[in-house]
TORVEX-292518 format. One record per residue: y, z, x of N, C-alpha, C, O in turn; chain; residue in one letter; residue number from 1. Coordinates in Angstrom, 2 decimals. Each point is the difference from the previous one (the first is absolute). Example, Ala and Ser with C-alpha at 12.3 -4.5 7.8 and 13.67 -1.06 7.14 Angstrom:
+---------+---------+---------+---------+---------+---------+---------+---------+---------+---------+---------+---------+---+---+-----+
!     npy !     npz !     npx !    capy !    capz !    capx !     cpy !     cpz !     cpx !     opy !     opz !     opx ! c ! r !   k !
+---------+---------+---------+---------+---------+---------+---------+---------+---------+---------+---------+---------+---+---+-----+
!   -5.69 !    7.80 !   13.19 !    1.19 !    0.00 !   -0.89 !    1.20 !    0.00 !    0.90 !   -0.02 !    0.66 !    1.04 ! A ! a !   1 !
!    1.07 !   -1.38 !   -1.39 !    1.19 !    0.06 !    0.82 !    1.09 !    0.73 !   -0.77 !    1.11 !    0.17 !    0.51 ! A ! s !   2 !
+---------+---------+---------+---------+---------+---------+---------+---------+---------+---------+---------+---------+---+---+-----+
***
This chain:
+---------+---------+---------+---------+---------+---------+---------+---------+---------+---------+---------+---------+---+---+-----+
!     npy !     npz !     npx !    capy !    capz !    capx !     cpy !     cpz !     cpx !     opy !     opz !     opx ! c ! r !   k !
+---------+---------+---------+---------+---------+---------+---------+---------+---------+---------+---------+---------+---+---+-----+
!   99.73 !  127.21 !  119.89 !   -1.47 !    0.06 !   -0.49 !   -0.02 !   -1.23 !   -0.76 !    1.02 !   -0.48 !   -0.50 ! A ! x !   1 !
!   -2.24 !   -0.05 !    0.40 !   -0.04 !   -1.43 !   -0.60 !   -0.79 !    0.39 !   -1.36 !   -0.97 !    0.75 !   -0.07 ! A ! x !   2 !
!    1.51 !   -1.33 !   -0.83 !   -0.64 !    0.32 !   -1.62 !   -1.05 !   -1.20 !   -0.41 !    0.43 !   -1.07 !    0.45 ! A ! x !   3 !
!   -1.26 !    0.97 !   -0.92 !   -0.45 !   -1.00 !   -0.42 !    0.00 !   -0.14 !   -1.61 !   -0.40 !    0.88 !   -0.76 ! A ! x !   4 !
!    0.88 !   -2.06 !    0.38 !    0.52 !   -0.21 !   -1.31 !   -1.06 !   -0.84 !   -0.56 !   -0.55 !   -0.85 !    0.71 ! A ! x !   5 !
!    0.22 !    1.04 !   -1.98 !   -0.94 !   -0.58 !   -1.04 !    0.03 !   -1.86 !    0.41 !   -1.06 !   -0.55 !    0.32 ! A ! x !   6 !
!    2.41 !   -0.27 !   -0.39 !    0.34 !   -1.02 !    0.14 !   -0.55 !   -0.55 !    1.22 !   -0.63 !   -1.05 !    0.14 ! A ! x !   7 !
!    1.02 !    2.05 !    0.86 !   -0.67 !   -0.24 !    1.47 !   -1.49 !   -0.47 !    0.05 !   -0.55 !   -0.97 !    0.52 ! A ! x !   8 !
!    0.09 !    2.07 !   -1.28 !   -1.88 !   -0.41 !   -0.05 !   -0.28 !   -1.01 !   -0.74 !   -1.06 !   -0.56 !    0.26 ! A ! x !   9 !
!    2.16 !   -0.14 !   -1.72 !   -0.52 !   -1.14 !   -0.43 !    0.35 !   -1.32 !    0.81 !   -0.63 !   -1.05 !    0.05 ! A ! x !  10 !
!    1.80 !    1.41 !    0.54 !    0.46 !   -1.13 !    1.03 !   -1.04 !   -0.35 !    0.97 !   -0.38 !   -1.16 !    0.19 ! A ! x !  11 !
!   -0.13 !    2.32 !    0.50 !   -1.07 !   -0.09 !    0.88 !   -1.27 !   -0.82 !   -0.47 !   -0.54 !   -0.98 !    0.53 ! A ! x !  12 !
!    0.27 !    1.60 !   -1.57 !   -1.59 !   -0.68 !   -0.73 !    0.30 !   -1.58 !   -0.21 !   -0.88 !   -0.84 !    0.17 ! A ! x !  13 !
!    2.27 !    0.47 !   -0.58 !    0.05 !   -1.33 !   -0.22 !   -0.04 !   -0.73 !    1.06 !   -0.64 !   -1.04 !   -0.09 ! A ! x !  14 !
!    1.33 !    1.38 !    1.42 !   -0.18 !   -0.58 !    0.98 !   -1.20 !   -0.41 !    0.62 !   -0.32 !   -1.11 !    0.43 ! A ! x !  15 !
!   -0.55 !    2.61 !   -0.44 !   -1.41 !   -0.35 !    0.40 !   -0.62 !   -1.02 !   -0.88 !   -0.61 !   -0.90 !    0.57 ! A ! x !  16 !
!    0.67 !    0.88 !   -2.19 !   -0.67 !   -0.91 !   -0.39 !    0.34 !   -1.33 !   -0.06 !   -0.77 !   -0.84 !   -0.46 ! A ! x !  17 !
!    2.01 !    0.55 !    0.94 !    0.67 !   -1.34 !    0.38 !   -0.40 !   -0.69 !    1.23 !   -0.12 !   -1.21 !    0.19 ! A ! x !  18 !
!   -0.08 !    2.40 !    0.81 !   -0.66 !   -0.63 !    1.39 !   -1.53 !    0.17 !   -0.07 !   -0.58 !    0.11 !    1.07 ! A ! x !  19 !
!    0.00 !   -0.09 !   -1.99 !   -1.52 !    0.16 !   -0.13 !   -0.49 !   -0.71 !   -0.99 !   -1.16 !    0.23 !   -0.34 ! A ! x !  20 !
!    1.82 !   -1.11 !   -0.26 !   -0.32 !   -0.48 !   -1.09 !   -0.55 !   -1.12 !    0.41 !    0.66 !   -0.80 !    0.66 ! A ! x !  21 !
!   -2.12 !    0.54 !   -1.02 !   -1.05 !   -1.04 !    0.17 !    0.29 !   -1.19 !   -0.19 !    0.70 !   -0.24 !   -0.98 ! A ! x !  22 !
!   -1.15 !   -0.92 !    1.90 !    0.58 !   -1.24 !   -0.45 !   -1.10 !   -0.80 !   -0.72 !   -0.99 !    0.58 !   -0.45 ! A ! x !  23 !
!    1.21 !   -2.25 !    0.32 !   -0.60 !   -0.56 !   -0.76 !   -1.52 !   -0.03 !    0.68 !   -0.93 !    0.32 !   -0.75 ! A ! x !  24 !
!    0.66 !   -0.62 !    1.92 !   -1.24 !    0.10 !    0.67 !   -1.18 !    1.35 !   -0.27 !   -1.23 !   -0.07 !    0.01 ! A ! x !  25 !
!    1.95 !    1.04 !   -0.20 !   -0.59 !    0.84 !   -0.43 !   -0.60 !    0.09 !   -1.34 !   -1.12 !    0.45 !   -0.23 ! A ! x !  26 !
!    2.01 !   -0.93 !   -0.72 !   -0.53 !   -0.31 !   -1.20 !   -0.88 !   -1.02 !   -0.29 !   -0.91 !    0.03 !   -0.83 ! A ! x !  27 !
!    1.24 !   -0.99 !    1.60 !   -1.39 !   -1.10 !   -0.02 !   -1.24 !    0.53 !    0.82 !   -1.05 !   -0.48 !   -0.43 ! A ! x !  28 !
!    0.94 !    1.07 !    1.18 !   -1.37 !    0.72 !    0.52 !   -0.53 !    1.05 !   -0.96 !   -1.19 !    0.31 !    0.09 ! A ! x !  29 !
!    1.97 !    0.28 !   -1.01 !   -0.58 !    0.85 !   -0.96 !   -0.55 !   -0.75 !   -1.29 !   -0.99 !    0.31 !   -0.68 ! A ! x !  30 !
!    1.77 !   -1.25 !    0.52 !   -0.51 !   -0.84 !   -1.14 !   -1.27 !   -0.90 !    0.16 !   -0.61 !   -0.54 !   -0.92 ! A ! x !  31 !
!    0.33 !    0.47 !    2.25 !   -1.07 !   -0.81 !    0.80 !   -1.24 !    0.93 !   -0.58 !   -0.91 !   -0.38 !   -0.74 ! A ! x !  32 !
!    1.15 !    1.84 !    1.32 !   -0.99 !    1.05 !   -0.07 !   -0.21 !    0.25 !   -1.40 !   -1.14 !    0.33 !   -0.34 ! A ! x !  33 !
!    2.13 !   -0.45 !   -0.61 !   -0.42 !    0.04 !   -1.42 !   -0.67 !   -1.09 !   -0.79 !   -0.69 !    0.30 !   -0.98 ! A ! x !  34 !
!    0.85 !   -1.59 !    1.37 !   -0.71 !   -0.99 !   -0.41 !   -1.44 !   -0.02 !    0.59 !   -0.88 !   -0.32 !   -0.79 ! A ! x !  35 !
!    0.45 !    0.64 !    2.25 !   -1.12 !   -0.19 !    0.54 !   -0.82 !    1.25 !   -0.41 !   -1.21 !   -0.09 !    0.23 ! A ! x !  36 !
!    1.63 !    1.19 !   -0.78 !   -0.77 !    1.26 !   -0.42 !   -0.34 !    0.00 !   -1.38 !   -0.92 !    0.67 !   -0.48 ! A ! x !  37 !
!    1.91 !   -1.66 !   -0.34 !   -0.40 !    0.02 !   -1.27 !   -1.27 !   -1.33 !   -0.37 !   -0.64 !   -0.19 !   -1.03 ! A ! x !  38 !
!    0.64 !   -0.40 !    2.04 !   -1.00 !   -1.23 !   -0.10 !   -1.30 !    0.39 !    0.54 !   -0.14 !    0.52 !    1.11 ! A ! x !  39 !
!   -0.87 !   -0.79 !   -2.00 !   -1.27 !    0.32 !    0.56 !   -0.75 !   -0.89 !    1.07 !   -1.02 !    0.46 !    0.53 ! A ! x !  40 !
!    1.54 !   -1.83 !   -0.17 !   -0.35 !   -1.05 !    0.83 !    0.89 !    0.42 !    1.40 !    0.69 !    1.01 !   -0.07 ! A ! x !  41 !
!   -0.71 !   -1.58 !    1.00 !    0.67 !   -0.02 !    1.25 !    0.68 !   -1.51 !    0.36 !   -0.23 !   -0.75 !    0.95 ! A ! x !  42 !
!    1.07 !    0.64 !   -2.01 !    0.71 !   -1.00 !    0.31 !    1.17 !    0.54 !    0.47 !    0.41 !    1.13 !   -0.26 ! A ! x !  43 !
!    0.27 !   -2.19 !    1.15 !    1.32 !    0.41 !    0.70 !    1.02 !   -0.06 !   -0.80 !   -0.15 !   -0.90 !   -0.82 ! A ! x !  44 !
!    1.07 !    1.45 !    0.71 !    1.14 !    0.05 !   -1.10 !    1.56 !   -0.01 !    0.94 !    0.42 !    0.98 !    0.61 ! A ! x !  45 !
!    0.13 !   -2.05 !   -0.66 !    1.31 !   -0.25 !    0.33 !    0.93 !    0.07 !   -0.67 !    0.22 !   -0.77 !   -0.94 ! A ! x !  46 !
!    0.65 !    1.90 !    1.36 !    1.39 !    0.23 !   -1.04 !    1.31 !   -0.19 !    0.81 !    0.10 !    0.55 !    1.09 ! A ! x !  47 !
!    0.56 !   -1.04 !   -1.41 !    1.59 !   -0.29 !    0.12 !    1.01 !   -0.06 !   -0.80 !    0.22 !   -0.85 !   -0.86 ! A ! x !  48 !
!    0.51 !    1.91 !    1.19 !    1.23 !    0.43 !   -0.89 !    1.00 !   -0.84 !    0.18 !    0.83 !   -0.08 !   -0.91 ! A ! x !  49 !
!   -0.68 !   -0.74 !    2.11 !    1.26 !   -1.22 !    0.25 !   -0.50 !   -1.10 !   -0.85 !    0.96 !   -0.39 !   -0.66 ! A ! x !  50 !
!   -1.85 !   -0.17 !    0.42 !    0.07 !   -1.54 !   -0.94 !    0.09 !    0.51 !   -1.46 !   -0.54 !    0.95 !   -0.55 ! A ! x !  51 !
!    1.29 !   -1.78 !    0.17 !    0.56 !    0.37 !   -1.57 !   -1.28 !    0.10 !   -0.90 !   -0.80 !   -0.91 !   -0.22 ! A ! x !  52 !
!    0.78 !    2.07 !   -0.20 !   -1.30 !    0.32 !   -1.03 !    0.59 !    0.54 !   -1.04 !    0.58 !    1.09 !    0.04 ! A ! x !  53 !
!   -0.70 !   -1.88 !   -1.17 !    0.38 !    0.79 !   -1.37 !   -0.40 !    1.40 !   -0.38 !    0.70 !    0.71 !   -0.73 ! A ! x !  54 !
!   -1.92 !   -0.31 !    1.27 !   -0.58 !    1.31 !   -0.55 !   -0.05 !    1.02 !    0.95 !   -0.18 !    1.18 !   -0.29 ! A ! x !  55 !
!    0.39 !   -1.78 !    1.88 !    0.07 !    1.28 !    0.64 !    1.41 !   -0.33 !    0.85 !    0.40 !   -1.07 !    0.43 ! A ! x !  56 !
!    0.21 !    2.39 !   -0.36 !    1.48 !    0.18 !    0.06 !    0.11 !    1.19 !    1.05 !   -0.83 !    0.91 !   -0.10 ! A ! x !  57 !
!    1.95 !   -0.83 !    1.27 !    0.07 !    1.06 !    0.63 !    1.55 !    0.66 !   -0.26 !    0.93 !   -0.81 !    0.01 ! A ! x !  58 !
!   -0.74 !    1.74 !   -0.17 !    1.38 !    0.74 !   -0.05 !    0.25 !    1.17 !    0.81 !   -0.74 !    0.97 !    0.02 ! A ! x !  59 !
!    1.94 !   -1.11 !    0.72 !    0.41 !    1.13 !    1.01 !    1.13 !    0.57 !   -0.48 !    1.02 !   -0.69 !    0.02 ! A ! x !  60 !
!   -0.95 !    2.04 !   -0.54 !    1.25 !    0.59 !   -0.48 !    0.58 !    0.93 !    1.03 !    0.55 !    1.06 !   -0.31 ! A ! x !  61 !
!   -0.71 !   -1.55 !    1.72 !    0.41 !    0.90 !    1.27 !   -0.56 !    1.27 !    0.32 !   -0.42 !    0.23 !    1.14 ! A ! x !  62 !
!    0.38 !    0.58 !   -2.04 !   -1.05 !    1.17 !    0.33 !   -1.16 !    0.18 !   -0.44 !   -0.58 !    1.03 !    0.35 ! A ! x !  63 !
!   -0.07 !   -1.95 !   -1.20 !   -1.23 !   -0.44 !   -0.15 !   -0.47 !   -1.40 !   -0.67 !    0.67 !   -0.58 !   -0.86 ! A ! x !  64 !
!   -1.63 !    0.21 !    1.24 !   -0.52 !   -1.44 !   -0.40 !   -1.16 !   -0.08 !   -1.00 !   -0.83 !    0.91 !    0.05 ! A ! x !  65 !
!    0.69 !   -1.82 !   -0.87 !   -1.00 !   -0.18 !   -0.91 !   -0.38 !   -1.31 !   -0.18 !    0.85 !   -0.86 !    0.22 ! A ! x !  66 !
!   -2.13 !    0.48 !   -0.64 !   -0.35 !   -1.54 !   -0.26 !   -0.45 !    0.06 !   -1.73 !   -0.51 !    0.96 !   -0.58 ! A ! x !  67 !
!    0.80 !   -1.96 !    0.13 !   -0.40 !   -0.04 !   -1.31 !   -1.09 !   -1.31 !   -0.12 !    0.06 !   -1.00 !    0.72 ! A ! x !  68 !
!   -1.04 !    1.21 !   -1.73 !   -1.21 !   -0.94 !   -0.19 !    0.30 !   -0.29 !   -1.46 !    0.04 !    1.08 !   -0.59 ! A ! x !  69 !
!    0.18 !   -2.12 !   -0.27 !   -0.11 !   -0.22 !   -1.06 !    0.68 !    1.17 !   -0.95 !   -0.57 !    0.39 !   -1.02 ! A ! x !  70 !
!    1.93 !    0.18 !    1.49 !    0.85 !    0.68 !   -0.64 !   -0.39 !    1.33 !    0.28 !    0.63 !    0.83 !   -0.65 ! A ! x !  71 !
!   -1.44 !   -0.42 !    1.37 !   -0.59 !    1.45 !    0.22 !    0.06 !    0.30 !    1.56 !   -0.24 !   -0.83 !    0.88 ! A ! x !  72 !
!    0.60 !    2.12 !   -0.70 !    0.14 !    0.33 !    1.57 !   -1.43 !    0.12 !    0.53 !   -0.87 !    0.63 !   -0.60 ! A ! x !  73 !
!    0.66 !   -1.29 !    1.79 !   -0.90 !   -0.06 !    0.36 !   -0.17 !    0.92 !    1.53 !   -1.07 !    0.41 !    0.43 ! A ! x !  74 !
!    2.19 !   -0.27 !    0.13 !   -0.09 !    0.49 !    1.23 !    1.24 !    0.93 !    0.24 !    1.03 !   -0.65 !   -0.17 ! A ! x !  75 !
!   -0.86 !    1.63 !    0.42 !    1.28 !    0.60 !    0.18 !   -0.16 !    0.70 !    1.48 !   -1.04 !    0.60 !    0.29 ! A ! x !  76 !
!    2.25 !   -0.74 !    0.71 !    0.26 !    0.43 !    1.12 !    1.23 !    0.96 !    0.37 !    1.18 !   -0.29 !   -0.21 ! A ! x !  77 !
!   -1.50 !    1.15 !    0.63 !    1.21 !    1.00 !    0.43 !   -0.73 !    0.84 !    1.41 !   -1.20 !    0.24 !    0.13 ! A ! x !  78 !
!    2.13 !    0.06 !    0.69 !   -0.01 !    0.76 !    1.05 !   -1.12 !   -0.38 !    0.93 !   -0.85 !    0.70 !    0.55 ! A ! x !  79 !
!    1.12 !   -2.30 !   -0.53 !   -0.95 !   -0.58 !    1.17 !   -1.66 !   -0.15 !   -0.51 !   -0.87 !   -0.25 !    0.83 ! A ! x !  80 !
!    0.55 !    0.43 !   -2.29 !   -1.31 !   -0.10 !   -0.31 !    0.32 !   -0.42 !   -1.25 !    0.94 !    0.36 !   -0.72 ! A ! x !  81 !
!   -2.21 !   -1.52 !    0.43 !   -0.15 !   -0.63 !   -1.30 !   -0.99 !    0.63 !   -0.55 !   -0.92 !    0.43 !    0.69 ! A ! x !  82 !
!    0.99 !   -0.24 !   -2.42 !   -1.09 !    0.77 !   -0.99 !   -0.12 !   -1.22 !   -1.07 !    0.97 !   -0.57 !   -0.49 ! A ! x !  83 !
!   -2.06 !    0.34 !    0.25 !   -0.76 !   -0.75 !   -1.10 !    0.23 !    0.79 !   -1.21 !   -0.62 !    1.00 !   -0.37 ! A ! x !  84 !
!    1.82 !   -1.72 !   -0.32 !    0.37 !    0.49 !   -1.26 !   -0.61 !   -0.58 !   -1.46 !    0.21 !    0.24 !   -1.19 ! A ! x !  85 !
!   -1.01 !   -1.07 !    1.90 !   -0.42 !   -1.17 !   -1.26 !   -0.92 !    0.82 !   -0.93 !   -0.03 !   -0.37 !   -1.18 ! A ! x !  86 !
!   -0.88 !    1.63 !    1.62 !   -0.75 !    0.68 !   -0.87 !   -1.32 !   -0.63 !   -0.27 !   -0.78 !    0.53 !   -0.79 ! A ! x !  87 !
+---------+---------+---------+---------+---------+---------+---------+---------+---------+---------+---------+---------+---+---+-----+
***
């Protein structure tokens, strides 16, 4: 008989989070949506996390990812989805 222990569930959740962690492109798309929806005009906003910018940074912690803008968390990503955390 196979018994599922708590540590097995936690390990399984960490593996799923690791495998579905969103990449930098998903965060760039979400940031573009945030900036275009906050503007009243129809300007095209181009966001690039790969170019060195002192106020927009991408952080990957293996099981989740986040971006910071001016030392505030702007987006948070986990389970393959990116959320707006910048309120």
